[in-house]
Backbone atoms as SQL, in Angstrom:
CREATE TABLE atoms (id INTEGER PRIMARY KEY, chain TEXT, resi INTEGER, resn TEXT, atom TEXT, x REAL, y REAL, z REAL);
INSERT INTO atoms VALUES
  (1, 'A', 1, 'MET', 'N', 0.855, -1.165, -0.002),
  (2, 'A', 1, 'MET', 'CA', 0.008, 0.002, 0.007),
  (3, 'A', 1, 'MET', 'C', 0.901, 1.232, -0.004),
  (4, 'A', 2, 'SER', 'N', 0.884, 1.965, -1.088),
  (5, 'A', 2, 'SER', 'CA', 1.782, 3.108, -1.205),
  (6, 'A', 2, 'SER', 'C', 1.052, 4.430, -0.992),
  (7, 'A', 3, 'GLU', 'N', -0.238, 4.480, -1.292),
  (8, 'A', 3, 'GLU', 'CA', -0.991, 5.715, -1.153),
  (9, 'A', 3, 'GLU', 'C', -1.742, 5.728, 0.166),
  (10, 'A', 4, 'ARG', 'N', -1.888, 6.917, 0.728),
  (11, 'A', 4, 'ARG', 'CA', -2.605, 7.071, 1.981),
  (12, 'A', 4, 'ARG', 'C', -4.102, 6.844, 1.753),
  (13, 'A', 5, 'ILE', 'N', -4.700, 6.056, 2.610),
  (14, 'A', 5, 'ILE', 'CA', -6.135, 5.792, 2.547),
  (15, 'A', 5, 'ILE', 'C', -6.866, 6.997, 3.122),
  (16, 'A', 6, 'GLU', 'N', -7.901, 7.455, 2.413),
  (17, 'A', 6, 'GLU', 'CA', -8.587, 8.690, 2.781),
  (18, 'A', 6, 'GLU', 'C', -9.961, 8.513, 3.410),
  (19, 'A', 7, 'SER', 'N', -10.507, 7.298, 3.378),
  (20, 'A', 7, 'SER', 'CA', -11.848, 7.121, 3.955),
  (21, 'A', 7, 'SER', 'C', -11.936, 5.729, 4.591),
  (22, 'A', 8, 'PHE', 'N', -12.883, 5.588, 5.507),
  (23, 'A', 8, 'PHE', 'CA', -13.075, 4.278, 6.122),
  (24, 'A', 8, 'PHE', 'C', -13.554, 3.259, 5.102),
  (25, 'A', 9, 'GLU', 'N', -14.314, 3.701, 4.116),
  (26, 'A', 9, 'GLU', 'CA', -14.797, 2.798, 3.063),
  (27, 'A', 9, 'GLU', 'C', -13.617, 2.181, 2.285),
  (28, 'A', 10, 'GLU', 'N', -12.561, 2.962, 2.084),
  (29, 'A', 10, 'GLU', 'CA', -11.338, 2.443, 1.449),
  (30, 'A', 10, 'GLU', 'C', -10.541, 1.573, 2.446),
  (31, 'A', 11, 'PHE', 'N', -10.598, 1.982, 3.707),
  (32, 'A', 11, 'PHE', 'CA', -9.797, 1.309, 4.719),
  (33, 'A', 11, 'PHE', 'C', -10.298, -0.112, 4.996),
  (34, 'A', 12, 'TRP', 'N', -11.622, -0.302, 5.050),
  (35, 'A', 12, 'TRP', 'CA', -12.183, -1.595, 5.443),
  (36, 'A', 12, 'TRP', 'C', -11.630, -2.770, 4.621),
  (37, 'A', 13, 'PRO', 'N', -11.641, -2.702, 3.284),
  (38, 'A', 13, 'PRO', 'CA', -11.069, -3.826, 2.528),
  (39, 'A', 13, 'PRO', 'C', -9.579, -4.067, 2.829),
  (40, 'A', 14, 'PHE', 'N', -8.852, -2.978, 3.019),
  (41, 'A', 14, 'PHE', 'CA', -7.431, -3.094, 3.391),
  (42, 'A', 14, 'PHE', 'C', -7.334, -3.831, 4.737),
  (43, 'A', 15, 'TYR', 'N', -8.139, -3.437, 5.688),
  (44, 'A', 15, 'TYR', 'CA', -8.134, -4.049, 7.012),
  (45, 'A', 15, 'TYR', 'C', -8.480, -5.532, 6.924),
  (46, 'A', 16, 'VAL', 'N', -9.482, -5.843, 6.145),
  (47, 'A', 16, 'VAL', 'CA', -9.895, -7.256, 5.978),
  (48, 'A', 16, 'VAL', 'C', -8.761, -8.086, 5.361),
  (49, 'A', 17, 'ARG', 'N', -8.081, -7.535, 4.351),
  (50, 'A', 17, 'ARG', 'CA', -6.954, -8.255, 3.735),
  (51, 'A', 17, 'ARG', 'C', -5.834, -8.465, 4.755),
  (52, 'A', 18, 'GLN', 'N', -5.642, -7.521, 5.653),
  (53, 'A', 18, 'GLN', 'CA', -4.615, -7.648, 6.689),
  (54, 'A', 18, 'GLN', 'C', -4.988, -8.698, 7.727),
  (55, 'A', 19, 'HIS', 'N', -6.225, -9.175, 7.699),
  (56, 'A', 19, 'HIS', 'CA', -6.720, -10.173, 8.652),
  (57, 'A', 19, 'HIS', 'C', -7.295, -11.363, 7.900),
  (58, 'A', 20, 'SER', 'N', -6.611, -11.788, 6.859),
  (59, 'A', 20, 'SER', 'CA', -7.145, -12.846, 5.977),
  (60, 'A', 20, 'SER', 'C', -7.084, -14.235, 6.612),
  (61, 'A', 21, 'LYS', 'N', -6.205, -14.429, 7.565),
  (62, 'A', 21, 'LYS', 'CA', -6.075, -15.750, 8.182),
  (63, 'A', 21, 'LYS', 'C', -6.984, -15.836, 9.420),
  (64, 'A', 22, 'ARG', 'N', -7.676, -16.941, 9.521),
  (65, 'A', 22, 'ARG', 'CA', -8.643, -17.123, 10.619),
  (66, 'A', 22, 'ARG', 'C', -7.976, -16.998, 11.987),
  (67, 'A', 23, 'LEU', 'N', -6.781, -17.537, 12.172),
  (68, 'A', 23, 'LEU', 'CA', -6.097, -17.457, 13.479),
  (69, 'A', 23, 'LEU', 'C', -5.856, -16.012, 13.878),
  (70, 'A', 24, 'THR', 'N', -5.517, -15.153, 12.924),
  (71, 'A', 24, 'THR', 'CA', -5.324, -13.745, 13.211),
  (72, 'A', 24, 'THR', 'C', -6.621, -13.150, 13.749),
  (73, 'A', 25, 'ARG', 'N', -7.717, -13.431, 13.061),
  (74, 'A', 25, 'ARG', 'CA', -9.021, -12.897, 13.494),
  (75, 'A', 25, 'ARG', 'C', -9.408, -13.445, 14.874),
  (76, 'A', 26, 'GLN', 'N', -9.103, -14.710, 15.116),
  (77, 'A', 26, 'GLN', 'CA', -9.435, -15.296, 16.422),
  (78, 'A', 26, 'GLN', 'C', -8.619, -14.652, 17.538),
  (79, 'A', 27, 'MET', 'N', -7.348, -14.390, 17.271),
  (80, 'A', 27, 'MET', 'CA', -6.510, -13.739, 18.296),
  (81, 'A', 27, 'MET', 'C', -7.006, -12.309, 18.546),
  (82, 'A', 28, 'HIS', 'N', -7.441, -11.616, 17.511),
  (83, 'A', 28, 'HIS', 'CA', -8.023, -10.285, 17.687),
  (84, 'A', 28, 'HIS', 'C', -9.302, -10.385, 18.531),
  (85, 'A', 29, 'PHE', 'N', -10.124, -11.364, 18.222),
  (86, 'A', 29, 'PHE', 'CA', -11.395, -11.542, 18.943),
  (87, 'A', 29, 'PHE', 'C', -11.129, -11.754, 20.433),
  (88, 'A', 30, 'VAL', 'N', -10.192, -12.618, 20.754),
  (89, 'A', 30, 'VAL', 'CA', -9.851, -12.876, 22.156),
  (90, 'A', 30, 'VAL', 'C', -9.328, -11.613, 22.818),
  (91, 'A', 31, 'GLY', 'N', -8.395, -10.933, 22.150),
  (92, 'A', 31, 'GLY', 'CA', -7.811, -9.708, 22.701),
  (93, 'A', 31, 'GLY', 'C', -8.867, -8.647, 22.947),
  (94, 'A', 32, 'THR', 'N', -9.730, -8.444, 21.972),
  (95, 'A', 32, 'THR', 'CA', -10.783, -7.427, 22.107),
  (96, 'A', 32, 'THR', 'C', -11.756, -7.777, 23.226),
  (97, 'A', 33, 'THR', 'N', -12.136, -9.030, 23.290),
  (98, 'A', 33, 'THR', 'CA', -13.084, -9.480, 24.337),
  (99, 'A', 33, 'THR', 'C', -12.480, -9.283, 25.727),
  (100, 'A', 34, 'VAL', 'N', -11.240, -9.701, 25.900),
  (101, 'A', 34, 'VAL', 'CA', -10.593, -9.559, 27.206),
  (102, 'A', 34, 'VAL', 'C', -10.372, -8.084, 27.549),
  (103, 'A', 35, 'ALA', 'N', -9.998, -7.275, 26.552),
  (104, 'A', 35, 'ALA', 'CA', -9.791, -5.846, 26.792),
  (105, 'A', 35, 'ALA', 'C', -11.065, -5.142, 27.226),
  (106, 'A', 36, 'VAL', 'N', -12.171, -5.447, 26.551),
  (107, 'A', 36, 'VAL', 'CA', -13.460, -4.845, 26.907),
  (108, 'A', 36, 'VAL', 'C', -13.862, -5.285, 28.309),
  (109, 'A', 37, 'GLY', 'N', -13.693, -6.559, 28.604),
  (110, 'A', 37, 'GLY', 'CA', -14.007, -7.064, 29.946),
  (111, 'A', 37, 'GLY', 'C', -13.130, -6.415, 31.019),
  (112, 'A', 38, 'CYS', 'N', -11.874, -6.282, 30.704),
  (113, 'A', 38, 'CYS', 'CA', -10.911, -5.670, 31.639),
  (114, 'A', 38, 'CYS', 'C', -11.285, -4.196, 31.899),
  (115, 'A', 39, 'ALA', 'N', -11.613, -3.475, 30.825),
  (116, 'A', 39, 'ALA', 'CA', -11.982, -2.056, 30.976),
  (117, 'A', 39, 'ALA', 'C', -13.292, -1.924, 31.750),
  (118, 'A', 40, 'ALA', 'N', -14.250, -2.771, 31.458),
  (119, 'A', 40, 'ALA', 'CA', -15.542, -2.711, 32.164),
  (120, 'A', 40, 'ALA', 'C', -15.352, -3.005, 33.645),
  (121, 'A', 41, 'LEU', 'N', -14.581, -4.039, 33.925),
  (122, 'A', 41, 'LEU', 'CA', -14.331, -4.403, 35.323),
  (123, 'A', 41, 'LEU', 'C', -13.574, -3.283, 36.036),
  (124, 'A', 42, 'GLY', 'N', -12.628, -2.675, 35.318),
  (125, 'A', 42, 'GLY', 'CA', -11.869, -1.556, 35.900),
  (126, 'A', 42, 'GLY', 'C', -12.770, -0.386, 36.241),
  (127, 'A', 43, 'LEU', 'N', -13.695, -0.084, 35.341),
  (128, 'A', 43, 'LEU', 'CA', -14.627, 1.024, 35.599),
  (129, 'A', 43, 'LEU', 'C', -15.564, 0.709, 36.752),
  (130, 'A', 44, 'LEU', 'N', -16.098, -0.506, 36.758),
  (131, 'A', 44, 'LEU', 'CA', -17.051, -0.888, 37.804),
  (132, 'A', 44, 'LEU', 'C', -16.395, -1.001, 39.180),
  (133, 'A', 45, 'SER', 'N', -15.175, -1.500, 39.213),
  (134, 'A', 45, 'SER', 'CA', -14.504, -1.709, 40.493),
  (135, 'A', 45, 'SER', 'C', -13.609, -0.529, 40.877),
  (136, 'A', 46, 'ARG', 'N', -13.470, 0.412, 39.977),
  (137, 'A', 46, 'ARG', 'CA', -12.590, 1.588, 40.171),
  (138, 'A', 46, 'ARG', 'C', -11.144, 1.179, 40.424),
  (139, 'A', 47, 'ARG', 'N', -10.743, 0.129, 39.757),
  (140, 'A', 47, 'ARG', 'CA', -9.360, -0.325, 39.825),
  (141, 'A', 47, 'ARG', 'C', -8.641, 0.168, 38.589),
  (142, 'A', 48, 'ARG', 'N', -7.825, 1.165, 38.797),
  (143, 'A', 48, 'ARG', 'CA', -7.147, 1.832, 37.687),
  (144, 'A', 48, 'ARG', 'C', -6.245, 0.894, 36.899),
  (145, 'A', 49, 'TRP', 'N', -5.617, -0.032, 37.578),
  (146, 'A', 49, 'TRP', 'CA', -4.673, -0.926, 36.910),
  (147, 'A', 49, 'TRP', 'C', -5.374, -1.771, 35.845),
  (148, 'A', 50, 'LEU', 'N', -6.653, -2.089, 36.072),
  (149, 'A', 50, 'LEU', 'CA', -7.406, -2.840, 35.061),
  (150, 'A', 50, 'LEU', 'C', -7.636, -1.986, 33.814),
  (151, 'A', 51, 'LEU', 'N', -7.892, -0.713, 34.005),
  (152, 'A', 51, 'LEU', 'CA', -8.040, 0.190, 32.847),
  (153, 'A', 51, 'LEU', 'C', -6.732, 0.307, 32.077),
  (154, 'A', 52, 'LEU', 'N', -5.648, 0.375, 32.802),
  (155, 'A', 52, 'LEU', 'CA', -4.343, 0.471, 32.147),
  (156, 'A', 52, 'LEU', 'C', -3.941, -0.826, 31.453),
  (157, 'A', 53, 'ALA', 'N', -4.426, -1.929, 31.989),
  (158, 'A', 53, 'ALA', 'CA', -4.107, -3.242, 31.395),
  (159, 'A', 53, 'ALA', 'C', -4.917, -3.529, 30.137),
  (160, 'A', 54, 'ALA', 'N', -6.081, -2.894, 29.990),
  (161, 'A', 54, 'ALA', 'CA', -6.978, -3.194, 28.867),
  (162, 'A', 54, 'ALA', 'C', -6.296, -3.062, 27.498),
  (163, 'A', 55, 'PRO', 'N', -5.583, -1.973, 27.199),
  (164, 'A', 55, 'PRO', 'CA', -4.933, -1.907, 25.880),
  (165, 'A', 55, 'PRO', 'C', -3.852, -2.952, 25.682),
  (166, 'A', 56, 'VAL', 'N', -3.167, -3.302, 26.756),
  (167, 'A', 56, 'VAL', 'CA', -2.090, -4.306, 26.656),
  (168, 'A', 56, 'VAL', 'C', -2.678, -5.675, 26.312),
  (169, 'A', 57, 'VAL', 'N', -3.729, -6.074, 27.033),
  (170, 'A', 57, 'VAL', 'CA', -4.318, -7.388, 26.775),
  (171, 'A', 57, 'VAL', 'C', -5.095, -7.403, 25.454),
  (172, 'A', 58, 'GLY', 'N', -5.504, -6.226, 25.004),
  (173, 'A', 58, 'GLY', 'CA', -6.209, -6.154, 23.720),
  (174, 'A', 58, 'GLY', 'C', -5.263, -6.175, 22.541),
  (175, 'A', 59, 'TYR', 'N', -4.258, -5.316, 22.581),
  (176, 'A', 59, 'TYR', 'CA', -3.329, -5.206, 21.456),
  (177, 'A', 59, 'TYR', 'C', -2.280, -6.300, 21.434),
  (178, 'A', 60, 'GLY', 'N', -1.938, -6.843, 22.597),
  (179, 'A', 60, 'GLY', 'CA', -0.899, -7.898, 22.640),
  (180, 'A', 60, 'GLY', 'C', -1.155, -9.057, 21.710),
  (181, 'A', 61, 'PRO', 'N', -2.271, -9.763, 21.880),
  (182, 'A', 61, 'PRO', 'CA', -2.563, -10.886, 20.978),
  (183, 'A', 61, 'PRO', 'C', -2.747, -10.454, 19.524),
  (184, 'A', 62, 'ALA', 'N', -3.361, -9.277, 19.344),
  (185, 'A', 62, 'ALA', 'CA', -3.604, -8.796, 17.972),
  (186, 'A', 62, 'ALA', 'C', -2.282, -8.550, 17.255),
  (187, 'A', 63, 'TRP', 'N', -1.383, -7.843, 17.902),
  (188, 'A', 63, 'TRP', 'CA', -0.104, -7.529, 17.250),
  (189, 'A', 63, 'TRP', 'C', 0.735, -8.780, 17.040),
  (190, 'A', 64, 'LEU', 'N', 0.708, -9.680, 18.033),
  (191, 'A', 64, 'LEU', 'CA', 1.438, -10.934, 17.849),
  (192, 'A', 64, 'LEU', 'C', 0.929, -11.690, 16.626),
  (193, 'A', 65, 'SER', 'N', -0.375, -11.680, 16.426),
  (194, 'A', 65, 'SER', 'CA', -0.947, -12.392, 15.276),
  (195, 'A', 65, 'SER', 'C', -0.468, -11.774, 13.960),
  (196, 'A', 66, 'HIS', 'N', -0.302, -10.479, 13.944),
  (197, 'A', 66, 'HIS', 'CA', 0.194, -9.845, 12.703),
  (198, 'A', 66, 'HIS', 'C', 1.629, -10.253, 12.425),
  (199, 'A', 67, 'PHE', 'N', 2.458, -10.219, 13.440),
  (200, 'A', 67, 'PHE', 'CA', 3.877, -10.536, 13.226),
  (201, 'A', 67, 'PHE', 'C', 4.117, -12.025, 12.999),
  (202, 'A', 68, 'LEU', 'N', 3.403, -12.884, 13.724),
  (203, 'A', 68, 'LEU', 'CA', 3.677, -14.325, 13.671),
  (204, 'A', 68, 'LEU', 'C', 2.772, -15.086, 12.697),
  (205, 'A', 69, 'VAL', 'N', 1.555, -14.664, 12.489),
  (206, 'A', 69, 'VAL', 'CA', 0.618, -15.402, 11.647),
  (207, 'A', 69, 'VAL', 'C', 0.500, -14.767, 10.259),
  (208, 'A', 70, 'GLU', 'N', 0.117, -13.507, 10.209),
  (209, 'A', 70, 'GLU', 'CA', -0.078, -12.831, 8.915),
  (210, 'A', 70, 'GLU', 'C', 1.257, -12.397, 8.284),
  (211, 'A', 71, 'LYS', 'N', 2.243, -12.176, 9.147),
  (212, 'A', 71, 'LYS', 'CA', 3.556, -11.673, 8.679),
  (213, 'A', 71, 'LYS', 'C', 3.396, -10.301, 8.030),
  (214, 'A', 72, 'ASN', 'N', 2.609, -9.442, 8.666),
  (215, 'A', 72, 'ASN', 'CA', 2.429, -8.079, 8.178),
  (216, 'A', 72, 'ASN', 'C', 2.488, -7.085, 9.353),
  (217, 'A', 73, 'ARG', 'N', 2.369, -5.834, 9.028),
  (218, 'A', 73, 'ARG', 'CA', 2.456, -4.770, 10.024),
  (219, 'A', 73, 'ARG', 'C', 1.032, -4.377, 10.432),
  (220, 'A', 74, 'PRO', 'N', 0.756, -4.296, 11.738),
  (221, 'A', 74, 'PRO', 'CA', -0.590, -3.915, 12.176),
  (222, 'A', 74, 'PRO', 'C', -1.032, -2.582, 11.585),
  (223, 'A', 75, 'ALA', 'N', -2.247, -2.516, 11.100),
  (224, 'A', 75, 'ALA', 'CA', -2.810, -1.299, 10.539),
  (225, 'A', 75, 'ALA', 'C', -2.894, -0.197, 11.591),
  (226, 'A', 76, 'THR', 'N', -2.917, -0.585, 12.852),
  (227, 'A', 76, 'THR', 'CA', -2.984, 0.382, 13.955),
  (228, 'A', 76, 'THR', 'C', -1.840, 1.376, 13.911),
  (229, 'A', 77, 'PHE', 'N', -0.693, 0.945, 13.416),
  (230, 'A', 77, 'PHE', 'CA', 0.480, 1.814, 13.386),
  (231, 'A', 77, 'PHE', 'C', 0.255, 3.007, 12.440),
  (232, 'A', 78, 'SER', 'N', -0.495, 2.823, 11.365),
  (233, 'A', 78, 'SER', 'CA', -0.729, 3.898, 10.406),
  (234, 'A', 78, 'SER', 'C', -2.105, 4.538, 10.523),
  (235, 'A', 79, 'TYR', 'N', -3.075, 3.740, 10.953),
  (236, 'A', 79, 'TYR', 'CA', -4.479, 4.215, 11.000),
  (237, 'A', 79, 'TYR', 'C', -5.096, 3.799, 12.334),
  (238, 'A', 80, 'PRO', 'N', -4.655, 4.397, 13.456),
  (239, 'A', 80, 'PRO', 'CA', -5.108, 3.917, 14.772),
  (240, 'A', 80, 'PRO', 'C', -6.621, 4.011, 15.015),
  (241, 'A', 81, 'THR', 'N', -7.243, 5.096, 14.635),
  (242, 'A', 81, 'THR', 'CA', -8.678, 5.248, 14.911),
  (243, 'A', 81, 'THR', 'C', -9.513, 4.311, 14.052),
  (244, 'A', 82, 'TRP', 'N', -9.218, 4.281, 12.759),
  (245, 'A', 82, 'TRP', 'CA', -9.956, 3.383, 11.861),
  (246, 'A', 82, 'TRP', 'C', -9.713, 1.921, 12.236),
  (247, 'A', 83, 'SER', 'N', -8.516, 1.607, 12.667),
  (248, 'A', 83, 'SER', 'CA', -8.217, 0.232, 13.055),
  (249, 'A', 83, 'SER', 'C', -9.033, -0.206, 14.263),
  (250, 'A', 84, 'LEU', 'N', -9.151, 0.688, 15.220),
  (251, 'A', 84, 'LEU', 'CA', -9.949, 0.375, 16.407),
  (252, 'A', 84, 'LEU', 'C', -11.418, 0.160, 16.026),
  (253, 'A', 85, 'ALA', 'N', -11.948, 1.062, 15.187),
  (254, 'A', 85, 'ALA', 'CA', -13.334, 0.915, 14.737),
  (255, 'A', 85, 'ALA', 'C', -13.499, -0.396, 13.952),
  (256, 'A', 86, 'ALA', 'N', -12.570, -0.679, 13.055),
  (257, 'A', 86, 'ALA', 'CA', -12.643, -1.902, 12.235),
  (258, 'A', 86, 'ALA', 'C', -12.538, -3.142, 13.105),
  (259, 'A', 87, 'ASP', 'N', -11.739, -3.066, 14.170),
  (260, 'A', 87, 'ASP', 'CA', -11.599, -4.209, 15.063),
  (261, 'A', 87, 'ASP', 'C', -12.941, -4.548, 15.708),
  (262, 'A', 88, 'PHE', 'N', -13.668, -3.528, 16.114),
  (263, 'A', 88, 'PHE', 'CA', -14.982, -3.779, 16.725),
  (264, 'A', 88, 'PHE', 'C', -15.995, -4.255, 15.685),
  (265, 'A', 89, 'ILE', 'N', -15.889, -3.765, 14.462),
  (266, 'A', 89, 'ILE', 'CA', -16.766, -4.268, 13.388),
  (267, 'A', 89, 'ILE', 'C', -16.464, -5.736, 13.148),
  (268, 'A', 90, 'MET', 'N', -15.167, -6.057, 13.051),
  (269, 'A', 90, 'MET', 'CA', -14.784, -7.463, 12.842),
  (270, 'A', 90, 'MET', 'C', -15.258, -8.318, 14.003),
  (271, 'A', 91, 'TRP', 'N', -15.112, -7.837, 15.210),
  (272, 'A', 91, 'TRP', 'CA', -15.563, -8.556, 16.407),
  (273, 'A', 91, 'TRP', 'C', -17.060, -8.863, 16.304),
  (274, 'A', 92, 'GLY', 'N', -17.834, -7.857, 15.911),
  (275, 'A', 92, 'GLY', 'CA', -19.285, -8.044, 15.754),
  (276, 'A', 92, 'GLY', 'C', -19.612, -9.039, 14.655),
  (277, 'A', 93, 'LYS', 'N', -18.883, -8.959, 13.538),
  (278, 'A', 93, 'LYS', 'CA', -19.124, -9.899, 12.434),
  (279, 'A', 93, 'LYS', 'C', -18.729, -11.315, 12.836),
  (280, 'A', 94, 'MET', 'N', -17.716, -11.448, 13.675),
  (281, 'A', 94, 'MET', 'CA', -17.337, -12.772, 14.154),
  (282, 'A', 94, 'MET', 'C', -18.423, -13.311, 15.085),
  (283, 'A', 95, 'LEU', 'N', -18.968, -12.471, 15.937),
  (284, 'A', 95, 'LEU', 'CA', -20.083, -12.901, 16.798),
  (285, 'A', 95, 'LEU', 'C', -21.272, -13.346, 15.957),
  (286, 'A', 96, 'ALA', 'N', -21.526, -12.619, 14.880),
  (287, 'A', 96, 'ALA', 'CA', -22.654, -12.926, 14.006),
  (288, 'A', 96, 'ALA', 'C', -22.378, -14.096, 13.060),
  (289, 'A', 97, 'GLY', 'N', -21.116, -14.500, 12.971),
  (290, 'A', 97, 'GLY', 'CA', -20.742, -15.589, 12.072),
  (291, 'A', 97, 'GLY', 'C', -20.623, -15.192, 10.624),
  (292, 'A', 98, 'THR', 'N', -20.404, -13.901, 10.346),
  (293, 'A', 98, 'THR', 'CA', -20.344, -13.429, 8.967),
  (294, 'A', 98, 'THR', 'C', -18.957, -12.963, 8.505),
  (295, 'A', 99, 'MET', 'N', -17.973, -13.015, 9.386),
  (296, 'A', 99, 'MET', 'CA', -16.660, -12.473, 9.024),
  (297, 'A', 99, 'MET', 'C', -15.948, -13.325, 7.976),
  (298, 'A', 100, 'ASP', 'N', -16.063, -14.631, 8.035),
  (299, 'A', 100, 'ASP', 'CA', -15.416, -15.473, 7.022),
  (300, 'A', 100, 'ASP', 'C', -15.940, -15.134, 5.627),
  (301, 'A', 101, 'ASP', 'N', -17.238, -14.907, 5.516),
  (302, 'A', 101, 'ASP', 'CA', -17.830, -14.517, 4.230),
  (303, 'A', 101, 'ASP', 'C', -17.327, -13.151, 3.779),
  (304, 'A', 102, 'GLU', 'N', -17.146, -12.243, 4.738),
  (305, 'A', 102, 'GLU', 'CA', -16.630, -10.901, 4.420),
  (306, 'A', 102, 'GLU', 'C', -15.208, -11.001, 3.848),
  (307, 'A', 103, 'VAL', 'N', -14.381, -11.820, 4.484),
  (308, 'A', 103, 'VAL', 'CA', -13.012, -12.027, 3.990),
  (309, 'A', 103, 'VAL', 'C', -13.037, -12.614, 2.581),
  (310, 'A', 104, 'ALA', 'N', -13.848, -13.614, 2.378),
  (311, 'A', 104, 'ALA', 'CA', -13.939, -14.233, 1.049),
  (312, 'A', 104, 'ALA', 'C', -14.385, -13.226, -0.007),
  (313, 'A', 105, 'ALA', 'N', -15.331, -12.375, 0.320),
  (314, 'A', 105, 'ALA', 'CA', -15.831, -11.379, -0.639),
  (315, 'A', 105, 'ALA', 'C', -14.755, -10.365, -0.975),
  (316, 'A', 106, 'VAL', 'N', -14.041, -9.874, 0.031),
  (317, 'A', 106, 'VAL', 'CA', -12.979, -8.873, -0.212),
  (318, 'A', 106, 'VAL', 'C', -11.863, -9.496, -1.029),
  (319, 'A', 107, 'LEU', 'N', -11.472, -10.713, -0.715),
  (320, 'A', 107, 'LEU', 'CA', -10.399, -11.371, -1.472),
  (321, 'A', 107, 'LEU', 'C', -10.825, -11.683, -2.906),
  (322, 'A', 108, 'GLU', 'N', -12.094, -11.972, -3.115),
  (323, 'A', 108, 'GLU', 'CA', -12.601, -12.228, -4.483),
  (324, 'A', 108, 'GLU', 'C', -12.538, -10.946, -5.318),
  (325, 'A', 109, 'VAL', 'N', -12.923, -9.832, -4.743),
  (326, 'A', 109, 'VAL', 'CA', -12.823, -8.546, -5.450),
  (327, 'A', 109, 'VAL', 'C', -11.352, -8.271, -5.822),
  (328, 'A', 110, 'GLU', 'N', -10.460, -8.530, -4.883),
  (329, 'A', 110, 'GLU', 'CA', -9.034, -8.331, -5.137),
  (330, 'A', 110, 'GLU', 'C', -8.538, -9.221, -6.276),
  (331, 'A', 111, 'ARG', 'N', -8.952, -10.480, -6.271),
  (332, 'A', 111, 'ARG', 'CA', -8.565, -11.405, -7.356),
  (333, 'A', 111, 'ARG', 'C', -9.103, -10.950, -8.697),
  (334, 'A', 112, 'ALA', 'N', -10.338, -10.480, -8.724),
  (335, 'A', 112, 'ALA', 'CA', -10.945, -10.007, -9.967),
  (336, 'A', 112, 'ALA', 'C', -10.200, -8.794, -10.508),
  (337, 'A', 113, 'ARG', 'N', -9.846, -7.875, -9.629),
  (338, 'A', 113, 'ARG', 'CA', -9.077, -6.686, -10.047),
  (339, 'A', 113, 'ARG', 'C', -7.715, -7.085, -10.585),
  (340, 'A', 114, 'ALA', 'N', -7.057, -8.010, -9.921),
  (341, 'A', 114, 'ALA', 'CA', -5.738, -8.464, -10.384),
  (342, 'A', 114, 'ALA', 'C', -5.848, -9.138, -11.753),
  (343, 'A', 115, 'ALA', 'N', -6.907, -9.921, -11.962),
  (344, 'A', 115, 'ALA', 'CA', -7.102, -10.588, -13.247),
  (345, 'A', 115, 'ALA', 'C', -7.345, -9.556, -14.330),
  (346, 'A', 116, 'GLU', 'N', -8.120, -8.527, -14.027),
  (347, 'A', 116, 'GLU', 'CA', -8.395, -7.476, -15.005),
  (348, 'A', 116, 'GLU', 'C', -7.122, -6.728, -15.396),
  (349, 'A', 117, 'VAL', 'N', -6.291, -6.415, -14.418),
  (350, 'A', 117, 'VAL', 'CA', -5.021, -5.753, -14.683),
  (351, 'A', 117, 'VAL', 'C', -4.141, -6.651, -15.535),
  (352, 'A', 118, 'ASN', 'N', -4.119, -7.943, -15.235),
  (353, 'A', 118, 'ASN', 'CA', -3.311, -8.894, -15.990),
  (354, 'A', 118, 'ASN', 'C', -3.767, -8.956, -17.453),
  (355, 'A', 119, 'VAL', 'N', -5.082, -8.987, -17.674),
  (356, 'A', 119, 'VAL', 'CA', -5.602, -9.013, -19.052),
  (357, 'A', 119, 'VAL', 'C', -5.211, -7.736, -19.783),
  (358, 'A', 120, 'ARG', 'N', -5.382, -6.585, -19.152),
  (359, 'A', 120, 'ARG', 'CA', -5.021, -5.322, -19.785),
  (360, 'A', 120, 'ARG', 'C', -3.549, -5.256, -20.102),
  (361, 'A', 121, 'THR', 'N', -2.712, -5.735, -19.181),
  (362, 'A', 121, 'THR', 'CA', -1.269, -5.750, -19.405),
  (363, 'A', 121, 'THR', 'C', -0.935, -6.634, -20.597),
  (364, 'A', 122, 'ASN', 'N', -1.519, -7.799, -20.652),
  (365, 'A', 122, 'ASN', 'CA', -1.277, -8.716, -21.785),
  (366, 'A', 122, 'ASN', 'C', -1.750, -8.100, -23.102),
  (367, 'A', 123, 'MET', 'N', -2.915, -7.455, -23.082),
  (368, 'A', 123, 'MET', 'CA', -3.423, -6.843, -24.297),
  (369, 'A', 123, 'MET', 'C', -2.533, -5.694, -24.760),
  (370, 'A', 124, 'ALA', 'N', -2.019, -4.938, -23.820),
  (371, 'A', 124, 'ALA', 'CA', -1.118, -3.840, -24.180),
  (372, 'A', 124, 'ALA', 'C', 0.183, -4.384, -24.741),
  (373, 'A', 125, 'THR', 'N', 0.659, -5.493, -24.206),
  (374, 'A', 125, 'THR', 'CA', 1.898, -6.098, -24.654),
  (375, 'A', 125, 'THR', 'C', 1.773, -6.715, -26.035),
  (376, 'A', 126, 'ASP', 'N', 0.643, -7.370, -26.299),
  (377, 'A', 126, 'ASP', 'CA', 0.504, -8.049, -27.593),
  (378, 'A', 126, 'ASP', 'C', -0.165, -7.177, -28.664),
  (379, 'A', 127, 'GLY', 'N', -0.500, -5.929, -28.313),
  (380, 'A', 127, 'GLY', 'CA', -1.016, -4.995, -29.308),
  (381, 'A', 127, 'GLY', 'C', -2.497, -5.070, -29.561),
  (382, 'A', 128, 'THR', 'N', -3.254, -5.852, -28.773),
  (383, 'A', 128, 'THR', 'CA', -4.683, -5.965, -29.003),
  (384, 'A', 128, 'THR', 'C', -5.493, -4.898, -28.245),
  (385, 'A', 129, 'LEU', 'N', -4.826, -4.125, -27.396),
  (386, 'A', 129, 'LEU', 'CA', -5.501, -3.044, -26.683),
  (387, 'A', 129, 'LEU', 'C', -5.327, -1.760, -27.475),
  (388, 'A', 130, 'ASN', 'N', -6.404, -1.182, -27.920),
  (389, 'A', 130, 'ASN', 'CA', -6.322, 0.047, -28.725),
  (390, 'A', 130, 'ASN', 'C', -6.810, 1.227, -27.951);
């Protein structure tokens, strides 16, 4: 990705591609669930350390999954706000059982675009593109 993403609508497919492996999504789901629980418990019990721990337990598994499973750089580093929003959207889609279909749809669009570029490149090379 060389150009800066300017809208969440552009960001979402990028985010989904960055989470194409199920284990990555599962690690994000666990991290987000534990972080939300930790933050809620911290607020209810007024234990500040739980509030401080929430980002660590949330981002820890997520970032590990990027480095060890996906072998990519977390989108949070470049797009922190959109990444947080997308993480909760992904979490909700995982609860609903629709995230695997979302990944498949985004990857299919990407494959179709790549095939179109390949056809155009071949046509330009062999002189059939006018």
